[in-house]
C-alpha positions in Angstrom: 0.0 0.0 0.0 1.4 3.4 -1.0 2.1 5.7 1.9 -0.2 8.4 0.5 -3.1 5.9 0.7 -2.6 5.5 4.5 -4.0 7.6 7.3 -1.0 9.3 9.0 -1.1 9.5 12.8 1.5 12.0 14.0 2.9 12.6 17.5 4.2 10.3 20.3 1.0 10.2 22.3 -1.3 9.5 19.4 1.0 6.8 17.9 1.4 5.1 21.3 -2.4 5.0 21.8 -3.0 3.7 18.3 -0.5 0.8 19.0 -2.3 0.0 22.2 -5.7 -0.1 20.6 -7.1 -2.4 18.0 -6.2 -0.1 15.2 -4.5 -1.7 12.2 -1.1 -0.1 11.9 0.9 -0.8 8.7 4.2 0.9 9.6 5.9 3.2 12.1 8.1 6.0 10.7 10.9 7.1 13.0 12.9 10.2 12.4 16.7 9.7 12.1 18.4 10.7 15.4 15.1 10.9 17.4 15.4 9.4 20.8 14.3 9.7 24.4 10.9 10.2 26.0 8.3 7.6 25.0 10.0 6.5 21.7 11.5 3.4 23.4 8.1 2.4 24.5 6.6 3.0 21.0 9.4 0.8 19.4 8.7 -1.9 22.0 5.0 -1.9 21.3 5.6 -2.0 17.6 7.9 -5.0 18.0 5.3 -6.7 20.2 2.6 -6.3 17.6 4.8 -7.1 14.7 4.6 -3.6 13.1 7.7 -2.7 11.1 9.6 0.4 12.1 11.3 2.4 9.3 13.9 5.1 10.0 13.4 8.1 7.7 15.0 11.5 7.2 13.4 14.5 9.0 12.4 16.1 5.6 10.3 13.1 4.6 8.5 13.0 8.0 7.9 16.8 7.8 6.4 16.4 4.3 4.1 13.5 5.3 3.0 15.2 8.5 2.0 18.4 6.5 2.6 20.8 9.3 1.6 18.5 12.2 4.0 18.5 15.2 5.1 14.9 14.8 7.7 14.8 17.6 9.9 12.5 15.5 7.4 9.7 15.0 4.4 8.9 12.9 2.3 5.8 12.1 0.8 4.8 8.8 -2.6 3.3 9.6 -5.6 1.9 7.9 -8.6 4.2 7.8 -10.6 4.5 11.1 -13.3 1.8 11.3 -16.6 3.5 11.8 -19.1 1.8 14.2 -22.9 1.5 14.2 -25.6 2.8 16.6 -26.1 -0.8 17.7 -22.4 -0.9 18.8 -22.9 2.3 20.8 -26.0 1.0 22.7 -24.3 -2.3 23.2 -21.3 -0.5 24.8 -23.6 1.3 27.2 -25.4 -2.0 28.1 -22.0 -3.8 28.7 -21.2 -1.1 31.2 -24.6 -1.2 32.7 -25.1 2.5 32.1 -27.7 4.7 30.5 -26.7 5.6 26.9 -24.6 8.8 26.7 -24.2 10.0 23.1 -22.5 13.0 21.6 -24.1 14.2 18.3 -22.1 16.7 16.2 -24.2 18.9 13.8 -21.9 19.3 10.8 -18.8 20.6 12.6 -16.0 21.5 10.2 -13.0 22.4 12.4 -10.8 19.4 13.1 -9.5 21.1 16.2 -13.0 21.2 17.6 -13.8 17.7 16.6 -10.6 16.2 18.0 -11.0 18.1 21.3 -14.7 17.0 21.6 -13.7 13.3 21.0 -11.0 13.7 23.7 -13.5 15.2 26.2 -16.1 12.5 25.2 -13.6 9.7 26.1 -12.8 11.4 29.4 -16.5 11.9 30.3 -17.5 8.3 29.5 -19.5 9.0 26.3 -20.5 5.7 24.7 -20.4 7.0 21.1 -19.9 10.1 18.9 -22.2 10.6 15.9 -21.2 12.7 12.9 -23.0 13.2 9.5 -21.4 11.7 6.5 -21.7 15.0 4.6 -20.6 18.5 5.6 -18.5 17.3 8.5 -14.8 17.3 9.2 -13.2 14.1 8.1 -11.6 11.9 10.8 -8.0 12.5 9.6 -4.6 12.8 11.2 -5.3 16.3 12.6 -8.4 15.0 14.5 -6.4 12.0 15.8 -3.6 14.2 16.9 -5.9 16.7 18.7 -7.9 13.9 20.3 -4.6 12.6 21.9 -5.5 9.1 20.8 -9.0 9.2 22.2 -10.4 8.6 18.6 -9.1 5.0 19.0 -11.4 4.3 22.0 -14.6 6.2 21.5 -16.9 4.6 18.8 -17.6 7.0 16.0 -20.7 6.5 13.9 -21.3 8.1 10.5 -24.9 9.0 10.1 -27.1 10.3 7.2 -29.9 12.7 8.0 -29.6 14.3 11.4 -33.3 14.8 11.9 -34.0 11.2 11.1 -31.3 10.0 13.4 -32.7 12.1 16.2 -36.1 10.4 15.8 -34.4 7.0 15.9 -32.6 7.9 19.0 -35.8 9.0 20.6 -37.4 5.7 19.7 -34.6 4.0 21.5 -35.5 5.9 24.6 -33.0 8.8 24.6 -33.7 12.4 25.6 -32.1 14.8 23.0 -30.6 18.0 24.4 -29.3 20.6 22.0 -26.8 23.4 22.9 -27.8 26.8 21.7 -27.6 30.4 22.9 -31.4 30.6 23.0 -31.7 27.7 25.4 -32.4 27.7 29.2 -29.4 27.7 31.5 -27.9 24.2 31.4 -28.0 23.7 35.2 -31.8 24.0 35.1 -32.2 21.0 32.7 -32.4 17.4 33.7 -29.6 15.5 31.9 -29.3 12.5 34.2 -31.0 9.8 32.1 -30.3 8.3 28.7 -29.2 11.3 26.8 -28.0 12.6 23.4 -26.0 15.9 23.7 -26.2 17.8 20.4 -23.5 20.3 19.6 -24.1 22.8 16.7 -21.7 23.7 13.9 -19.2 26.5 14.3 -20.7 29.9 13.6 -24.3 29.0 12.8 -25.0 26.7 15.7 -27.9 24.3 15.5 -30.0 24.2 12.3 -33.7 25.3 12.7 -35.1 21.9 12.0 -32.6 20.1 14.2 -33.4 22.5 17.0 -37.1 21.8 16.7 -36.4 18.1 17.0 -34.6 18.5 20.4 -36.5 17.6 23.6 -34.7 20.4 25.4 -32.3 23.2 24.4 -29.8 24.5 26.9 -27.2 27.3 27.0 -24.2 28.2 29.0 -24.4 31.5 30.9 -21.8 34.0 29.7 -20.7 36.6 32.2 -17.7 38.1 30.5 -17.0 40.3 27.5 -17.2 37.4 25.0 -20.7 36.1 24.5 -20.0 32.5 23.5 -17.6 29.6 23.8 -16.2 27.6 20.9 -17.8 24.2 20.2 -15.2 22.1 21.9 -15.3 24.2 25.1 -19.1 24.3 25.3 -19.3 20.6 24.6 -16.8 19.8 27.4 -18.8 21.9 29.9 -22.1 20.2 29.0 -20.7 16.7 29.0 -19.4 17.1 32.5 -22.7 18.5 33.6 -24.2 15.2 32.4 -21.5 13.4 34.5 -22.2 15.5 37.5 -26.0 14.9 37.3 -25.5 11.2 36.9 -23.4 11.0 40.0 -25.8 13.2 41.9 -28.9 11.1 41.1 
């Protein structure tokens, strides 16, 4: 397989997590002269899994990484395997927990998507749902920003968001959208089976999507800036779900 047909995972933490997970890794690229830190552990993991390690010049790694801070190591991996809604609900059942799902409404910024997946993993989200169209691709930038969390949180590609919301409701979930016009989030009940819906950068939730929500919440803003970016808002709201679940 040609290197340009592989997904490139850049950075020591992201490569290490990819090796520990079930991700299919084709090759590790190690920069000439790179040493120290977690590189020894990465090489040992690669040997344990039978993944070849190739030493390359810094110029080649820089070119493949396309501006990413690779820290002297990258992995060539097969494309991320998307999961299904059934997988997400099965994961919740295995943990004996109420479903906790993050639905992203056509987010475009890989920085936001990667950060949201990282927060989702930390908060115990059972799955992240993203539309096939008009969404940021799950590429090397997302994997890097997620710090490897994309290897652990099931990601589901969906078609029509409104139809998916209806299906989630039929499965017993309460759909809560984040929007500036909503009620203060601490006044909402988010303790049961829940889908947290985060709107796209700039425009927020679409009109039809907002109408489909069971509840719409906002984060009170007390400073000079009247909004948070999608990843920060999502993290605040995910941990409100965690807080309420522990409380109740």
